[in-house]
Every structure is written in C-alpha cells, then in structure tokens.
N, C-alpha and C positions, 0 to 999 in steps of 0.2 A: 183312409183305406186300411182294411184289415191286413195284418202282417203277411198272411198267406197269399194275398192278392199281389204283393210285390213280386214274389218269385214266379207267380203265374203270368204276370204282365211283362216281366223282364227275365225270361228264362236263360238267355244267352249271357246276360250280365251276371246273373246269379251263379251260373256255372263257371264263368271266368273268375269271379272273385273267390268263390269257394274252392275252386280247383287250383288257384295260383297264390292266393293269400291265406292259405290254411295255417294251422298252428305252427307248422314247421317251415314256413316259407323262407325265413331268413337263414335257417340252418341248411336247408337243401340247396339254396342258391349261393351259399358261402358269402353272403353279403346282407347287410341290413338296409341296403339301398333298394327301395321298391322298384326303381327303374330297371334294375337287373332282372327282376321278375317279368316285367313287361317285355324286355328284349328277348328273354328266353321264350316267352309265349309267341312273340312275333316270328321267331325262327321256325316254329312248327305249325302255327295256325295258317289256314288258307286265307286268301283275301276275302272270301265270302264270310268266313267265321269272324275275322277282324271287323268287317263291315257291319255285321249284325251286332257285335258287342258295342261298337262305336255308336250305332243308331240307338240302341237301347240305353246306353249311357246318356246320350243327349236327351232322350225322352225322360229318363229318370231325373236328370238335373233340372229339367224344365218344371218339375213338380215344386221346386224351390222349398224343400223341406227345411225346417230350422235345424240347427246343429245337433241338438239332443236327439231328435227324431232320425236324422241321418245316421248318427252313431248307432242307434237301436236297430235300424233296418240293415245297415252294413254288417253289423256284428251278429245280430240274432237271426236275421232272415237270410242274408246273403252269405253268412258264415265267414266273413272276412276278419282276419286277425291283424290287420294293419291298423296301428293307432297313430293317426295323423298328428295329434298334438305332440307326440314324442319327437317329431321332426319339425316342430314349430309351425305346423300348418293347421288350418281348420279342415274339417272333413269336406266342406264345400270347395275349399281351395285345392285340396288333394284331388278331388274328382275332376276339377278343371285341368290340373296338371296331368292326371292320368289320361284324360281325353286327348290332350295335346300329344302325349307320348304315343298313344295308340294311333292317332291320325298320322303322325310322322312315320311310324312303321308301316301303316297301311298305304300311305302315298308311295313309299319306297318299294313295297311289294307289287303294287299295281304298275309302277313304272317299269320294274324289272320284268314283269309278265308281258307288258306291252312291247318292250324291246325284244324279248324272246320270241314273241309272236311275229314280229317284223322279220326276224331272221329265218323263220321256217316257211 
C-alpha cells in the first residue's frame, strides 16, 4: 500500500496520532508517559470519535505490518513522534497497548453516557 493510502484509509487514526503524539507531546503533557496523552484525549473526545479511532486502529493492526514498516507509517505518514523501543516496546506491542487504553476509556465514557441517559 502506498504511504498516502494509509492516511486516506485511516483518517481518524492519522488525526489522533498526529494531533496527540506530535513532536511536543511529552512537553505539553508534562509527562513522558504515552498513557497520559491517551487520558487527556479521552477527556475531550466524544464516544463517537473514540469509537472511530478504535475501529480504525483495529483495522490498521489487522494489516500485520512488520516492525520497520509500522515505524515508517507511524512516523512518516501518521506523523507520530512516539518511539516505542524507547519504552522497551515494539511498535506492534505499543499499538496493542494503545488499543487497550482507548477501549478502557471508551467503555468508561459509554457507561457514563448510559447512566446519564437513565437519569433523564
């Protein structure tokens, strides 16, 4: 797949990674922990937005790209500046953990919305 096709096929994922893991992500979040970025995103994103990112992340992971290609796509196409090996992770491993974190915040937000809907 040509590089530009990844951003066309996964626009929400590309926006999430470029918008949250840009070159200043650690500085702006006062933390080198990528989870803090996910938590900050989860506080402002709607359940619909989170759901789209999760779905596209699942589709992207299903491509099963090898590590070097994952690094190229994440950095050059999706403009992510998170370097997984710096935390002792592979890029594939990081994407799985990222998926789990997003699912956790998505589950929490949909539960909160359901509880709120029950009270109205």
